[in-house]
Wavefront OBJ file of the C-alpha trace (Angstrom):
o trace
v 0.000 0.000 0.000
v 2.691 2.452 1.034
v 4.654 2.345 -2.188
v 7.403 4.743 -1.199
v 8.348 2.304 1.545
v 10.031 -0.098 -0.863
v 12.346 2.738 -1.955
v 13.283 3.640 1.606
v 16.673 1.867 1.311
v 17.559 3.771 -1.864
v 16.540 7.059 -0.303
v 18.439 6.199 2.900
v 21.616 5.608 0.872
v 21.149 8.882 -0.989
v 20.517 10.720 2.267
v 23.612 9.179 3.869
v 25.627 10.462 0.885
v 24.053 13.896 1.342
v 24.938 13.665 5.025
v 28.607 13.178 4.151
v 28.485 16.184 1.827
v 26.746 18.202 4.520
v 29.350 17.252 7.118
v 32.214 18.451 4.928
v 30.400 21.656 4.091
v 29.508 22.289 7.726
v 33.164 23.070 8.444
v 32.930 25.989 6.040
v 29.351 27.065 6.725
v 28.112 25.961 10.173
v 24.836 27.870 9.917
v 21.908 25.550 9.298
v 19.830 26.181 6.174
v 17.315 23.339 6.378
v 14.181 24.118 4.364
v 11.603 21.331 4.637
v 11.217 17.840 6.032
v 8.391 16.250 4.080
v 6.700 12.882 3.754
v 5.323 11.523 0.473
v 3.036 8.677 -0.531
v 2.712 7.423 -4.100
v -0.660 5.978 -5.137
v -0.787 2.229 -5.718
v -1.980 2.465 -9.322
v 1.314 3.773 -10.711
v 3.431 1.160 -12.478
v 6.825 0.108 -11.148
v 8.586 2.184 -13.804
v 6.460 5.229 -12.953
v 7.244 4.736 -9.252
v 10.963 4.682 -9.982
v 10.831 7.884 -12.031
v 8.788 9.691 -9.377
v 11.270 8.685 -6.669
v 14.101 9.791 -8.974
v 12.508 13.264 -9.045
v 12.318 13.236 -5.232
v 16.011 12.370 -5.079
v 16.787 15.097 -7.631
v 15.464 17.805 -5.323
v 17.100 16.274 -2.241
v 20.483 16.086 -3.957
v 20.304 19.609 -5.410
v 19.460 21.047 -1.975
v 22.057 18.778 -0.313
v 19.422 17.501 2.099
v 17.926 20.904 2.951
v 14.733 19.361 1.552
v 14.050 15.783 2.653
v 11.321 13.463 1.374
v 10.574 10.295 3.340
v 7.799 7.675 3.598
v 4.805 8.934 5.619
v 3.688 7.858 9.055
v 0.974 5.198 9.279
v -1.644 7.814 10.208
v -1.060 9.519 6.871
v -1.526 6.217 5.054
v -4.942 5.932 6.712
v -5.701 9.547 5.855
v -4.824 8.828 2.229
v -7.116 5.782 2.193
v -9.988 8.020 3.284
v -9.293 10.485 0.466
v -9.106 7.841 -2.251
v -12.147 5.609 -2.778
v -11.149 2.399 -4.514
v -9.575 3.661 -7.718
v -8.163 6.879 -9.134
v -11.274 7.533 -11.225
v -13.267 8.121 -8.033
v -11.255 10.770 -6.258
v -13.090 12.398 -3.371
v -10.107 14.577 -2.489
v -11.541 17.032 -5.030
v -14.724 17.251 -2.961
v -12.857 18.644 0.034
v -12.783 22.353 0.884
v -9.626 22.931 -1.093
v -10.165 26.664 -1.549
v -10.602 27.170 2.174
v -7.564 25.014 2.894
v -5.464 27.053 0.453
v -6.045 30.254 2.437
v -3.676 29.184 5.209
v -0.693 31.621 5.006
v 2.039 29.003 5.396
v 0.858 25.499 4.439
v 4.123 24.060 5.760
v 3.786 25.499 9.264
v 4.015 23.110 12.224
v 0.225 23.089 12.557
v -0.215 21.749 9.002
v 0.214 18.273 7.559
v 3.665 17.753 6.080
v 2.694 14.746 3.941
v 1.911 15.158 0.269
v 0.448 12.560 -2.077
v 1.224 11.733 -5.701
v -1.982 10.551 -7.357
v -2.566 9.111 -10.822
v -5.434 10.359 -12.968
v -6.150 10.411 -16.709
v -7.401 12.981 -19.181
v -10.934 11.588 -18.706
v -11.028 12.874 -15.124
v -13.675 15.658 -14.702
v -11.079 18.117 -13.403
v -8.866 17.611 -16.467
v -11.863 17.856 -18.788
v -12.684 21.204 -17.173
v -9.108 22.385 -17.783
v -9.366 21.201 -21.392
v -12.583 23.178 -21.873
v -10.565 26.276 -20.926
v -7.894 25.401 -23.523
v -5.461 24.492 -20.767
v -3.616 21.321 -21.730
v -2.571 20.121 -18.287
v 0.103 17.436 -17.861
v -0.155 17.482 -14.071
v -1.131 19.918 -11.349
v -0.261 20.536 -7.728
v -2.371 21.645 -4.793
v -0.736 22.860 -1.582
v -2.934 23.556 1.419
v -2.601 23.044 5.142
v -4.466 19.730 5.407
v -4.332 18.619 1.777
v -1.234 18.485 -0.407
v -1.085 16.501 -3.618
v 0.385 16.235 -7.109
v -2.054 14.839 -9.688
v -0.265 13.291 -12.674
v -2.243 12.940 -15.920
v -0.766 9.552 -16.738
v -1.961 9.185 -20.331
v -0.209 12.455 -21.249
v 3.217 11.267 -20.087
v 4.684 10.393 -23.482
v 8.041 9.192 -22.173
v 10.029 8.606 -19.011
v 11.757 11.955 -19.526
v 8.411 13.770 -19.681
v 7.251 12.156 -16.425
v 10.565 12.934 -14.734
v 10.692 16.620 -15.716
v 6.969 17.010 -15.019
v 7.526 15.684 -11.494
v 10.526 17.978 -10.951
v 8.324 20.898 -12.059
v 5.384 19.925 -9.829
v 7.656 19.419 -6.844
v 8.842 22.987 -7.394
v 5.196 24.058 -7.054
v 4.968 21.931 -3.896
v 7.765 24.052 -2.344
v 6.022 27.264 -3.470
v 7.691 28.113 -6.797
v 5.592 29.641 -9.581
v 5.700 29.081 -13.337
v 8.131 31.322 -15.185
v 9.355 31.957 -18.712
v 12.857 32.917 -17.646
v 15.549 30.605 -18.943
v 14.668 27.759 -21.247
v 16.223 25.181 -18.903
v 14.440 26.284 -15.715
v 12.349 23.490 -14.317
v 9.659 26.094 -13.590
v 9.413 27.120 -17.247
v 5.924 25.778 -17.907
v 6.324 25.765 -21.696
v 7.181 22.231 -22.695
v 9.806 21.346 -23.773
v 11.314 24.254 -21.824
v 11.522 22.488 -18.471
v 14.707 20.441 -18.312
v 16.450 20.716 -14.966
v 16.644 22.490 -11.614
v 18.635 25.683 -12.147
v 20.607 27.707 -9.630
v 17.893 30.355 -9.861
v 15.202 27.771 -9.102
v 17.180 26.769 -6.014
v 17.767 30.362 -4.921
v 14.048 31.153 -5.190
v 13.214 28.032 -3.179
v 15.509 29.199 -0.389
v 13.984 32.684 -0.464
v 10.437 31.315 -0.224
v 11.428 29.293 2.841
v 12.840 32.367 4.585
v 16.497 31.840 3.655
v 16.924 34.901 1.460
v 20.539 35.673 0.795
v 21.682 32.132 1.557
v 23.587 30.589 -1.309
v 21.979 27.306 -2.376
v 24.199 24.306 -1.781
v 23.437 22.581 -5.079
v 25.191 23.434 -8.303
v 22.005 23.481 -10.382
v 22.131 23.412 -14.173
v 22.797 26.354 -16.469
l 1 2 3 4 5 6 7 8 9 10 11 12 13 14 15 16 17 18 19 20 21 22 23 24 25 26 27 28 29 30 31 32 33 34 35 36 37 38 39 40 41 42 43 44 45 46 47 48 49 50 51 52 53 54 55 56 57 58 59 60 61 62 63 64 65 66 67 68 69 70 71 72 73 74 75 76 77 78 79 80 81 82 83 84 85 86 87 88 89 90 91 92 93 94 95 96 97 98 99 100 101 102 103 104 105 106 107 108 109 110 111 112 113 114 115 116 117 118 119 120 121 122 123 124 125 126 127 128 129 130 131 132 133 134 135 136 137 138 139 140 141 142 143 144 145 146 147 148 149 150 151 152 153 154 155 156 157 158 159 160 161 162 163 164 165 166 167 168 169 170 171 172 173 174 175 176 177 178 179 180 181 182 183 184 185 186 187 188 189 190 191 192 193 194 195 196 197 198 199 200 201 202 203 204 205 206 207 208 209 210 211 212 213 214 215 216 217 218 219 220 221 222 223 224 225 226
């Protein structure tokens, strides 16, 4: 049920590597710059390949922030909470019936009083929400909602034409999860919403992530891409 759990060893190895990097850097910069400690749960109806790519995107952000963002399997209570939100299969998603607009009004959805678990859910272009986007001429590959109680990334699975598209889409949506907005600045920026503009996490993407989390002026640890 808790799909991220089977990748816990991989993530633990990556995090131990990040820990070594962090220890060497701590001698030069002892001030802590931790941004977010998050939990994530991937819906059961993703394939094994899709799971691997999604986790790869998680690792991408953890590596580029050198562990200042961490993503781990959720606690059991969040698994139960997820089971309440999802009724049987991804075509019957009652998470969209929740008071999402009210939940989105919380000033800081990552405050200690808010849930720090987000969910990655799998939908298709036949989902009513996607059909509504389509009626507005908005061809959505995925979308992210970040509130206090509810946080999720909805992947439109039948629009993922390749592993690369799923990977870069997840990197982009994770940027939204941390608070980044779409931009048109720099064709490689992962937050450039014009496909195929989004390619990698740039230094500017990292810097903006740090600023959003109250670390303005702190130089991001990751190298980012150009």
